[in-house]
C-alpha positions, 0 to 999 in steps of 0.5 A: 673197993667196989669198983675194984671188985667190979673191974675184977669180976668183968676181967675174969669174965673176959677172960673166961669167955676166950676159954670156952671157945677153944677148938675141940675136936669132937668125941665121936661114937658109932654103933647099931641099935641092936646087936648086929645080924645079917640081912636083919633090920638095924639102925646105924648111929653116929654120936658126936659130942663135946665139941666147939664150935658147932661147925660139924657135919657127919656123913653115914656111909656104907662101902665110901658111899652116903647112906640116904634118908638119914635122919639127924637131930638138932644140934643141942650144946652142954656145958661150957658151950660145947656142942652135940649131935646125932645121926642115924639111918635104917640098915641091913647090914651084908656080909663084906660091907663097910659101914662108917661114919665121916665127922668134919669139924672145922674143915677137918675130916676123920672117918669112923668105922662101925666096930662089930664084927659078924662071921661069914655066913 
């Protein structure tokens, strides 16, 4: 009986490992640290969470071009071996510019636009 229980436990453990390795796309949040104001210094942030496997890149974009000087957190894992990653950069938004975050997970890119609106100057 003891051997049966041990074998059953090992079998269940083996079944749970593949479940944790199923591809899970990231949940992405794009936001600024402070409320938006034209020409005011702010921080543009992109946070990806809940993804697996950890093969991911985050690019912060202004009008489709990557912003230089961005900083990225270390890749960290959550429960069930899902991961999270944050990238941010200082910016001063100007009227007409479009800020976005391009997240590529497992070779599949998705672009998320910074979602606040400011009236014209």
